VEXBAMI-368938 format. One record per residue: z, x, y of N, C-alpha, C in turn; residue number from 1. Coordinates in steps of 0.1 Angstrom, whole numbers, plus 2048, in hexadecimal, padded with zeros to 3 digits. Example, Ala and Ser with C-alpha at 12.3 -4.5 7.8 and 13.67 -1.06 7.14 Angstrom:
<rs>
<r <84E, 884, 7C7>, <84E, 87B, 7D3>, <84E, 884, 7DF>, 1> <r <847, 880, 7EA>, <847, 889, 7F5>, <84F, 881, 800>, 2> 
</rs>
This chain:
<rs>
<r <A7D, CBC, E83>, <A7B, CC7, E7A>, <A73, CD2, E81>, 1> <r <A76, CDE, E7E>, <A70, CE9, E85>, <A6C, CF4, E7B>, 2> <r <A5F, CF9, E7D>, <A5B, D05, E75>, <A5A, D10, E7F>, 3> <r <A60, D1B, E7C>, <A61, D26, E86>, <A61, D34, E80>, 4> <r <A5B, D3D, E88>, <A5B, D4B, E84>, <A63, D53, E8E>, 5> <r <A6C, D5C, E8A>, <A75, D63, E93>, <A73, D72, E92>, 6> <r <A6F, D78, E9D>, <A6E, D86, E9E>, <A66, D8C, E92>, 7> <r <A5B, D86, E90>, <A53, D89, E84>, <A4B, D96, E85>, 8> <r <A4B, D9E, E7B>, <A41, DA9, E79>, <A39, DA5, E6D>, 9> <r <A2C, DA3, E6F>, <A23, D9E, E65>, <A18, DA8, E61>, 10> <r <A13, DA6, E55>, <A08, DAF, E51>, <A08, DB0, E41>, 11> <r <A02, DBB, E3D>, <A00, DBD, E2F>, <A06, DCA, E2B>, 12> <r <A05, DCE, E1E>, <A0C, DDA, E19>, <A07, DE6, E20>, 13> <r <9FB, DE7, E24>, <9F5, DF3, E29>, <9F4, DF3, E39>, 14> <r <9F8, DE7, E3F>, <9F6, DE7, E4E>, <9FF, DDC, E54>, 15> <r <A03, DDF, E60>, <A0A, DD5, E68>, <A00, DCE, E71>, 16> <r <A00, DC1, E72>, <9F6, DB9, E7A>, <9FD, DB4, E87>, 17> <r <A09, DB0, E86>, <A10, DAB, E93>, <A1F, DAE, E93>, 18> <r <A24, DB0, E9F>, <A32, DB3, EA0>, <A39, DAA, EAB>, 19> <r <A46, DA8, EA9>, <A4F, DA0, EB2>, <A49, D93, EB6>, 20> <r <A45, D8B, EAC>, <A3F, D7E, EAE>, <A49, D73, EAC>, 21> <r <A4A, D6A, EB5>, <A53, D5F, EB5>, <A4A, D52, EB7>, 22> <r <A4B, D49, EAE>, <A43, D3D, EAF>, <A4A, D31, EA9>, 23> <r <A49, D26, EB0>, <A50, D1A, EAB>, <A46, D0E, EAC>, 24> <r <A47, D06, EA1>, <A3F, CF9, EA1>, <A49, CEE, E9D>, 25> <r <A49, CE4, EA5>, <A52, CD9, EA3>, <A4B, CCD, E9E>, 26> <r <A51, CC5, E94>, <A4A, CB9, E8F>, <A47, CB0, E9B>, 27> <r <A3A, CAC, E9B>, <A36, CA3, EA6>, <A2E, CAA, EB1>, 28> <r <A2C, CB7, EB0>, <A24, CBE, EBA>, <A19, CC6, EB3>, 29> <r <A0F, CC9, EBC>, <A03, CD0, EB7>, <A03, CDD, EBF>, 30> <r <A02, CE8, EB7>, <A02, CF6, EBD>, <9F5, CFC, EB9>, 31> <r <9ED, D01, EC4>, <9E1, D08, EC1>, <9E3, D17, EC2>, 32> <r <9DE, D1F, EB9>, <9DF, D2D, EB8>, <9D1, D33, EBB>, 33> <r <9D0, D3A, EC6>, <9C4, D40, ECB>, <9C4, D4F, ECB>, 34> <r <9B9, D56, EC9>, <9B8, D64, ECA>, <9AB, D69, EC4>, 35> <r <9A7, D75, EC8>, <99A, D7A, EC4>, <99B, D7E, EB5>, 36> <r <98F, D80, EAF>, <98F, D84, EA1>, <997, D91, E9F>, 37> <r <99F, D91, E94>, <9A7, D9C, E91>, <9B5, D9D, E98>, 38> <r <9B8, D92, E9F>, <9C5, D92, EA7>, <9D1, D8F, E9E>, 39> <r <9CF, D8A, E92>, <9DA, D87, E89>, <9DD, D79, E87>, 40> <r <9D4, D70, E8B>, <9D7, D62, E8A>, <9D9, D5D, E7C>, 41> <r <9CF, D60, E73>, <9D1, D5C, E65>, <9DD, D62, E5E>, 42> <r <9DF, D6E, E61>, <9EB, D75, E5C>, <9F8, D6E, E60>, 43> <r <9F9, D6A, E6D>, <A04, D63, E71>, <A06, D55, E6B>, 44> <r <9FB, D4E, E69>, <9FB, D41, E62>, <A01, D43, E54>, 45> <r <9FB, D4D, E4D>, <9FF, D4E, E3F>, <A0E, D53, E3E>, 46> <r <A13, D5A, E48>, <A21, D5E, E48>, <A2A, D52, E4A>, 47> <r <A26, D49, E54>, <A2E, D3D, E56>, <A2E, D33, E4A>, 48> <r <A23, D34, E42>, <A23, D2C, E36>, <A2A, D32, E2A>, 49> <r <A2E, D3E, E2B>, <A34, D45, E20>, <A2A, D4B, E16>, 50> <r <A1D, D4B, E19>, <A13, D51, E11>, <A13, D60, E12>, 51> <r <A18, D65, E1D>, <A1A, D74, E1F>, <A29, D76, E23>, 52> <r <A2F, D80, E1D>, <A3D, D83, E20>, <A3D, D89, E2E>, 53> <r <A48, D87, E35>, <A4A, D8E, E42>, <A4E, D9C, E3F>, 54> <r <A49, DA5, E48>, <A4E, DB3, E48>, <A5B, DB5, E4E>, 55> <r <A5E, DAC, E58>, <A6B, DAB, E5E>, <A6C, D9E, E65>, 56> <r <A78, D99, E68>, <A79, D8C, E6E>, <A7A, D82, E63>, 57> <r <A7A, D75, E67>, <A7B, D6A, E5D>, <A74, D5E, E62>, 58> <r <A6F, D56, E58>, <A6A, D49, E5B>, <A74, D3F, E56>, 59> <r <A76, D35, E5F>, <A80, D2A, E5B>, <A79, D1C, E5C>, 60> <r <A7D, D14, E53>, <A78, D06, E53>, <A84, CFD, E52>, 61> <r <A86, CF5, E5C>, <A92, CEB, E5C>, <A9F, CF3, E5A>, 62> <r <AA0, CFE, E62>, <AAD, D06, E62>, <AB0, D0C, E54>, 63> <r <AA6, D0E, E4C>, <AA7, D15, E40>, <A9D, D20, E3F>, 64> <r <AA0, D2C, E39>, <A96, D36, E38>, <A8B, D30, E2F>, 65> <r <A7E, D32, E33>, <A73, D2D, E2A>, <A74, D33, E1C>, 66> <r <A78, D40, E1B>, <A79, D46, E0E>, <A83, D3F, E05>, 67> <r <A8C, D37, E0A>, <A96, D30, E02>, <A90, D23, DFC>, 68> <r <A84, D1F, E00>, <A7E, D13, DFA>, <A76, D16, DEE>, 69> <r <A76, D0D, DE4>, <A6E, D0E, DD9>, <A60, D0B, DDD>, 70> <r <A56, D0F, DD5>, <A48, D0C, DD8>, <A46, CFD, DD9>, 71> <r <A4C, CF5, DD0>, <A4B, CE7, DD0>, <A51, CE1, DDD>, 72> <r <A5C, CE6, DE2>, <A62, CE1, DEE>, <A59, CE4, DFA>, 73> <r <A53, CF0, DFA>, <A4A, CF4, E05>, <A3E, CEB, E06>, 74> <r <A39, CE8, DFA>, <A2D, CDF, DF9>, <A2F, CD1, DFE>, 75> <r <A3C, CCD, DFE>, <A3F, CC0, E03>, <A40, CC0, E13>, 76> <r <A41, CCC, E18>, <A43, CCD, E27>, <A37, CD4, E2E>, 77> <r <A30, CDC, E27>, <A26, CE4, E2D>, <A18, CE3, E26>, 78> <r <A0E, CE0, E2E>, <A00, CE0, E29>, <9F8, CEA, E30>, 79> <r <9EE, CF0, E29>, <9E6, CFB, E2F>, <9D7, CF7, E2D>, 80> <r <9CF, CF8, E37>, <9C1, CF7, E36>, <9BB, D04, E3A>, 81> <r <9B6, D0C, E31>, <9B1, D1A, E34>, <9A3, D19, E3B>, 82> <r <9A0, D24, E41>, <993, D25, E48>, <987, D23, E3F>, 83> <r <988, D29, E33>, <97D, D28, E2A>, <983, D26, E1C>, 84> <r <97B, D20, E13>, <980, D1E, E05>, <974, D20, DFC>, 85> <r <976, D29, DF2>, <96B, D2C, DE9>, <96C, D22, DDE>, 86> <r <962, D1B, DDC>, <961, D11, DD1>, <95D, D17, DC4>, 87> <r <966, D17, DBA>, <964, D1D, DAD>, <961, D13, DA3>, 88> <r <969, D08, DA2>, <967, CFE, D98>, <961, CF1, D9E>, 89> <r <959, CEB, D96>, <952, CDF, D9B>, <95B, CD2, D9A>, 90> <r <967, CD3, DA0>, <96F, CC7, DA0>, <969, CBD, DAA>, 91> <r <96B, CB0, DA8>, <967, CA6, DB1>, <96F, CA7, DBE>, 92> <r <969, CA2, DC8>, <96F, CA1, DD5>, <97D, C9A, DD4>, 93> <r <97D, C8F, DCD>, <989, C87, DCB>, <994, C90, DC4>, 94> <r <990, C98, DBA>, <99A, CA0, DB3>, <9A0, CAB, DBD>, 95> <r <997, CB0, DC5>, <99C, CBA, DCF>, <9A7, CB4, DD8>, 96> <r <9A4, CA8, DDD>, <9AD, CA1, DE6>, <9BA, C9E, DDE>, 97> <r <9B9, C99, DD2>, <9C5, C96, DCA>, <9CD, CA2, DC7>, 98> <r <9C8, CAE, DC8>, <9D0, CBA, DC6>, <9DA, CBB, DD1>, 99> <r <9D8, CB5, DDC>, <9E3, CB5, DE6>, <9EF, CAD, DE2>, 100> <r <9ED, CA3, DD9>, <9F9, C9C, DD3>, <9FF, CA4, DC8>, 101> <r <9F6, CAA, DC0>, <9FC, CB2, DB5>, <A05, CBD, DB9>, 102> <r <A03, CC2, DC5>, <A0C, CCD, DCB>, <A1A, CC8, DCC>, 103> <r <A1C, CBB, DCE>, <A2A, CB6, DCF>, <A2E, CAE, DC4>, 104> <r <A26, CAC, DBA>, <A29, CA4, DAE>, <A2A, CAC, DA2>, 105> <r <A27, CA6, D97>, <A27, CAC, D8A>, <A19, CB0, D85>, 106> <r <A16, CBD, D84>, <A08, CC1, D81>, <A04, CBC, D73>, 107> <r <A0D, CB8, D6B>, <A09, CB4, D5D>, <A07, CA5, D5C>, 108> <r <A09, C9D, D67>, <A07, C8F, D66>, <9FA, C8B, D6C>, 109> <r <9F4, C80, D67>, <9E8, C7B, D6C>, <9EB, C75, D7A>, 110> <r <9E2, C76, D84>, <9E4, C70, D91>, <9E7, C61, D90>, 111> <r <9F1, C5D, D97>, <9F5, C4F, D97>, <9EB, C47, DA0>, 112> <r <9EC, C3A, D9F>, <9E4, C31, DA7>, <9E8, C33, DB6>, 113> <r <9F5, C36, DB9>, <9F9, C38, DC6>, <9F3, C45, DCC>, 114> <r <9F3, C50, DC3>, <9ED, C5C, DC7>, <9DE, C5B, DCA>, 115> <r <9D7, C53, DC2>, <9C9, C51, DC4>, <9C6, C49, DD1>, 116> <r <9CF, C3F, DD4>, <9CE, C38, DE0>, <9D0, C41, DEC>, 117> <r <9D9, C4A, DEC>, <9DC, C53, DF7>, <9CF, C5C, DF9>, 118> <r <9CA, C61, DEE>, <9BE, C69, DEE>, <9B2, C61, DF4>, 119> <r <9B0, C55, DEF>, <9A5, C4D, DF4>, <9A6, C4B, E03>, 120> <r <9B2, C48, E08>, <9B4, C46, E17>, <9B1, C52, E1F>, 121> <r <9B5, C5E, E19>, <9B2, C6B, E20>, <9A3, C6D, E20>, 122> <r <99B, C69, E16>, <98D, C6B, E16>, <986, C62, E20>, 123> <r <98B, C56, E21>, <986, C4C, E2B>, <989, C51, E39>, 124> <r <995, C57, E3B>, <999, C5B, E48>, <98F, C66, E4E>, 125> <r <989, C6E, E45>, <980, C78, E4A>, <971, C74, E48>, 126> <r <96F, C68, E44>, <961, C63, E42>, <95A, C6A, E37>, 127> <r <961, C6E, E2C>, <95A, C74, E21>, <95D, C6D, E14>, 128> <r <960, C60, E14>, <963, C59, E08>, <956, C58, DFF>, 129> <r <94A, C59, E05>, <93E, C58, DFE>, <93C, C65, DF5>, 130> <r <944, C6F, DF8>, <943, C7C, DF0>, <94D, C7C, DE4>, 131> <r <954, C72, DE2>, <95F, C71, DD9>, <95C, C77, DCB>, 132> <r <950, C74, DC6>, <94D, C78, DB8>, <944, C85, DB8>, 133> <r <941, C8A, DC4>, <938, C96, DC5>, <940, CA2, DC1>, 134> <r <939, CAC, DBA>, <940, CB8, DB7>, <943, CC0, DC4>, 135> <r <94F, CC6, DC5>, <952, CCD, DD1>, <949, CD9, DD4>, 136> <r <943, CDE, DC9>, <93A, CE9, DCA>, <92C, CE5, DCF>, 137> <r <92A, CD8, DD0>, <91C, CD4, DD4>, <91C, CCD, DE1>, 138> <r <926, CCF, DEA>, <926, CC9, DF7>, <925, CD5, E01>, 139> <r <922, CD1, E0E>, <921, CDC, E18>, <92E, CE2, E1C>, 140> <r <92D, CED, E23>, <93A, CF4, E28>, <942, CEB, E31>, 141> <r <93B, CE3, E3A>, <942, CDA, E43>, <948, CCF, E3B>, 142> <r <942, CCA, E31>, <948, CBF, E29>, <954, CC4, E21>, 143> <r <953, CD1, E1D>, <95F, CD6, E16>, <96B, CD7, E1F>, 144> <r <968, CDB, E2C>, <973, CDC, E35>, <97A, CCE, E37>, 145> <r <972, CC4, E38>, <978, CB6, E39>, <980, CB3, E2C>, 146> <r <97B, CB7, E21>, <982, CB4, E14>, <990, CBB, E14>, 147> <r <990, CC8, E19>, <99D, CCF, E19>, <9A6, CC8, E23>, 148> <r <9A1, CC3, E2E>, <9AA, CBC, E38>, <9AF, CAF, E31>, 149> <r <9A7, CA8, E2A>, <9AB, C9C, E23>, <9B6, CA0, E19>, 150> <r <9B4, CAB, E12>, <9BE, CAF, E08>, <9CC, CB2, E0E>, 151> <r <9CB, CB9, E1A>, <9D8, CBC, E21>, <9DF, CAF, E25>, 152> <r <9D8, CA5, E2A>, <9DE, C98, E2E>, <9E3, C91, E23>, 153> <r <9DC, C91, E17>, <9E1, C8A, E0B>, <9EE, C90, E06>, 154> <r <9F1, C9C, E0A>, <9FE, CA3, E06>, <A09, C9D, E0E>, 155> <r <A07, C96, E19>, <A11, C90, E21>, <A1C, C99, E25>, 156> <r <A18, CA5, E2B>, <A22, CAF, E2F>, <A28, CAC, E3D>, 157> <r <A33, CB3, E41>, <A38, CB2, E4E>, <A30, CBB, E58>, 158> <r <A2B, CC7, E52>, <A24, CD0, E5B>, <A16, CD3, E54>, 159> <r <A0C, CD4, E5C>, <9FF, CD7, E58>, <9FA, CE3, E5F>, 160> <r <9F6, CED, E58>, <9F1, CFA, E5E>, <9E2, CFB, E5B>, 161> <r <9DA, CFD, E65>, <9CB, CFD, E63>, <9C6, D0A, E6A>, 162> <r <9BE, D11, E62>, <9B8, D1D, E67>, <9A9, D1A, E6A>, 163> <r <9A7, D19, E77>, <999, D16, E7D>, <993, D09, E76>, 164> <r <99A, CFE, E78>, <996, CF2, E71>, <988, CED, E73>, 165> <r <982, CF1, E7E>, <974, CEC, E81>, <969, CF5, E7C>, 166> <r <96D, D00, E75>, <963, D09, E6F>, <959, D01, E67>, 167> <r <94C, D03, E6A>, <941, CFD, E62>, <93E, CEF, E66>, 168> <r <946, CE9, E6E>, <944, CDB, E72>, <93A, CD9, E7D>, 169> <r <933, CCE, E7C>, <929, CCB, E87>, <931, CC5, E93>, 170> <r <92A, CC3, E9E>, <931, CBF, EAA>, <939, CB2, EA9>, 171> <r <933, CA8, EA2>, <93A, C9C, EA0>, <947, C9D, E98>, 172> <r <946, CA5, E8D>, <951, CA6, E84>, <95C, CAF, E8A>, 173> <r <958, CB8, E93>, <962, CC0, E9B>, <96B, CB6, EA3>, 174> <r <964, CAD, EAA>, <96C, CA3, EB1>, <975, C9B, EA9>, 175> <r <970, C97, E9D>, <978, C8F, E94>, <984, C96, E8F>, 176> <r <983, CA3, E8C>, <98E, CAB, E87>, <998, CAD, E93>, 177> <r <993, CB0, E9E>, <99D, CB2, EAA>, <9A4, CA5, EAD>, 178> <r <99E, C9A, EAC>, <9A5, C8D, EAE>, <9AF, C8B, EA4>, 179> <r <9AC, C8E, E97>, <9B5, C8C, E8C>, <9C1, C95, E8E>, 180> <r <9BF, CA2, E92>, <9CB, CAB, E95>, <9D4, CA5, E9F>, 181> <r <9CE, C9F, EAA>, <9D6, C99, EB4>, <9DE, C8D, EAF>, 182> <r <9D8, C85, EA6>, <9DE, C7A, EA0>, <9EA, C7E, E97>, 183> <r <9E7, C89, E90>, <9F2, C8E, E87>, <9FE, C92, E8E>, 184> <r <9FC, C98, E9A>, <A08, C9B, EA2>, <A0F, C8F, EA7>, 185> <r <A07, C85, EAC>, <A0D, C79, EB1>, <A14, C71, EA6>, 186> <r <A10, C73, E99>, <A17, C6C, E8E>, <A23, C74, E89>, 187> <r <A27, C7F, E90>, <A33, C86, E8C>, <A31, C93, E84>, 188> <r <A25, C96, E81>, <A23, CA3, E7A>, <A23, CAF, E84>, 189> <r <A28, CBA, E7F>, <A26, CC6, E87>, <A19, CCC, E82>, 190> <r <A10, CD0, E8C>, <A03, CD5, E89>, <A01, CE2, E90>, 191> <r <9FD, CEC, E88>, <9F9, CFA, E8E>, <9EB, CFC, E8A>, 192> <r <9E2, CFF, E93>, <9D5, D02, E90>, <9D0, D0E, E98>, 193> <r <9C7, D16, E92>, <9C0, D21, E99>, <9B3, D1C, E9E>, 194> <r <9AE, D21, EA9>, <9A1, D1E, EAE>, <99C, D29, EB7>, 195> <r <98F, D2A, EB7>, <988, D34, EC0>, <984, D2C, ECD>, 196> <r <986, D1F, ECD>, <981, D17, ED9>, <98D, D12, EE1>, 197> <r <98F, D18, EED>, <99A, D14, EF5>, <999, D05, EF9>, 198> <r <98C, D00, EF9>, <98B, CF2, EFD>, <991, CE9, EF2>, 199> <r <990, CEC, EE5>, <996, CE5, EDB>, <9A5, CE5, EDD>, 200> <r <9AB, CF1, EE0>, <9B9, CF2, EE2>, <9BD, CE9, EEE>, 201> <r <9B6, CEA, EF9>, <9B9, CE2, F05>, <9BA, CD3, F03>, 202> <r <9B0, CCE, EFB>, <9AF, CC0, EF9>, <9B8, CBB, EEE>, 203> <r <9BD, CC4, EE5>, <9C4, CBF, ED9>, <9D2, CC3, ED8>, 204> <r <9D6, CCF, EDD>, <9E3, CD5, EDB>, <9ED, CD1, EE6>, 205> <r <9F9, CD1, EE2>, <A04, CD0, EEC>, <A07, CDE, EF2>, 206> <r <A07, CE8, EEA>, <A0A, CF6, EEE>, <9FF, CFF, EE8>, 207> <r <9FE, D0B, EEE>, <9F5, D15, EEA>, <9FD, D22, EE8>, 208> <r <9F9, D2A, EDE>, <9FF, D37, EDB>, <9F4, D41, EDB>, 209> <r <9F5, D4B, EE4>, <9EA, D55, EE5>, <9ED, D62, EDF>, 210> <r <9E5, D66, ED5>, <9E7, D72, ECD>, <9DC, D7C, ECF>, 211> <r <9DF, D88, ED3>, <9D6, D93, ED4>, <9DB, DA0, ECF>, 212> <r <9D4, DA6, EC6>, <9D8, DB3, EC0>, <9E6, DB2, EBA>, 213> <r <9E9, DA7, EB3>, <9F6, DA5, EAC>, <A02, DA2, EB5>, 214> <r <9FF, D9F, EC2>, <A0A, D9D, ECB>, <A08, D90, ED3>, 215> <r <A12, D88, ED6>, <A11, D7C, EDD>, <A10, D80, EEC>, 216> <r <A05, D7C, EF3>, <A04, D7F, F01>, <A06, D73, F0A>, 217> <r <A0A, D68, F04>, <A0D, D5B, F0B>, <A0E, D4F, F02>, 218> <r <A17, D46, F06>, <A19, D3A, EFF>, <A1E, D30, F09>, 219> <r <A1C, D23, F06>, <A21, D18, F0E>, <A18, D0C, F0E>, 220> <r <A1B, D02, F16>, <A13, CF6, F17>, <A04, CFA, F1A>, 221> <r <9FB, CF2, F14>, <9ED, CF6, F14>, <9E7, CF8, F22>, 222> <r <9EA, CEE, F2B>, <9E3, CEE, F38>, <9E7, CFA, F40>, 223> <r <9F3, CFE, F41>, <9F6, D0A, F49>, <9F2, D17, F42>, 224> <r <9F4, D18, F35>, <9F2, D24, F2E>, <9E3, D27, F2C>, 225> <r <9DB, D1D, F2A>, <9CD, D1F, F28>, <9C6, D20, F36>, 226> <r <9C8, D2A, F3D>, <9C1, D2D, F4A>, <9B6, D37, F48>, 227> <r <9AE, D38, F52>, <9A3, D41, F51>, <9A9, D4F, F50>, 228> <r <9B3, D53, F58>, <9B9, D60, F57>, <9BE, D63, F49>, 229> <r <9C6, D5A, F43>, <9CB, D5C, F36>, <9C0, D5E, F2C>, 230> <r <9B6, D56, F2C>, <9AB, D57, F22>, <9A3, D63, F24>, 231> <r <9A1, D68, F30>, <99B, D75, F32>, <9A3, D80, F2C>, 232> <r <9B0, D80, F2E>, <9B9, D8A, F28>, <9B9, D89, F19>, 233> <r <9B8, D7D, F14>, <9B9, D7B, F05>, <9AC, D80, EFE>, 234> <r <9A0, D7D, F04>, <994, D80, EFD>, <98D, D8C, F03>, 235> <r <991, D91, F0F>, <98B, D9D, F15>, <97D, D9B, F1A>, 236> <r <97A, D8E, F1E>, <96C, D8B, F23>, <96E, D82, F2F>, 237> <r <964, D81, F38>, <965, D78, F43>, <965, D6A, F3E>, 238> <r <96C, D61, F44>, <96C, D53, F40>, <969, D4A, F4C>, 239> <r <960, D40, F4A>, <95C, D37, F54>, <963, D2A, F52>, 240> <r <969, D24, F5D>, <970, D17, F5C>, <967, D0D, F63>, 241> <r <964, D02, F5C>, <95D, CF7, F62>, <965, CEA, F62>, 242> <r <963, CE2, F6B>, <96B, CD6, F6D>, <962, CCA, F6F>, 243> <r <965, CBF, F68>, <95E, CB2, F69>, <963, CAB, F76>, 244> <r <95A, CA8, F7F>, <95E, CA2, F8C>, <964, C94, F8A>, 245> <r <95F, C8D, F80>, <963, C7F, F7E>, <971, C7E, F78>, 246> <r <973, C87, F6E>, <980, C86, F66>, <98A, C91, F69>, 247> <r <985, C9B, F70>, <98D, CA7, F73>, <991, CAF, F67>, 248> <r <98B, CAC, F5B>, <98D, CB4, F4F>, <986, CC1, F50>, 249> <r <98D, CCC, F4B>, <987, CD9, F4C>, <982, CDE, F3F>, 250> <r <979, CE8, F3F>, <975, CEE, F33>, <972, CFD, F36>, 251> <r <972, D05, F2B>, <970, D13, F2D>, <964, D17, F26>, 252> <r <95D, D21, F2C>, <951, D27, F26>, <952, D36, F27>, 253> <r <94D, D3E, F1D>, <94D, D4C, F1F>, <943, D50, F2A>, 254> <r <948, D59, F33>, <940, D5C, F3F>, <934, D65, F3B>, 255> 
</rs>
């Protein structure tokens, strides 16, 4: 199964954000989207999800136009974890995660035992089961991010789209989320995530897509595309490459 955007012009009523964008995510692969602030990353994500209409071009999912799917059909296939989420109502953490199941079920039915079991496993998966009864409004920003990730997994979609999934997370939880993204790809999910850290992309993604000023300036397998030259062109700053002598693994630092 493939999620793809073809010759996309993206943006809002009052402005164009990106032009001539072509992007493809296949089930079972992880694609990292990198670019400086204001490059159009979030706008592209929302367009691929159908949350924003294309200004030209089209988004296709499994050889059908995304606009031909009902909202229920899309919820069965696509899950979205936003960069930030404003907590308005004091729902419990468990209820927030269960909302991932409600998206593909009947909103008027009480959650079944099966739904609750799926939600419980998602909470355990991210190490937040102890927060199950806590109000979502009374936990930290990093904990909320983990709850939203658990909600997306509880939805059991084919594709998961994450906008800066490590926002607000401490060092340990960043590693946990990156490992989980890799495992989701290995389990057959298509995963698209944005990041400001090329090291996360290098260690987690199969491919990288580089976006600057609303234009793609490079895409391909992570190791060749994430070079010092490409990253300097992407961010407009010097980049330092360091290499571990024992493992030969590389990392990038702003120069």
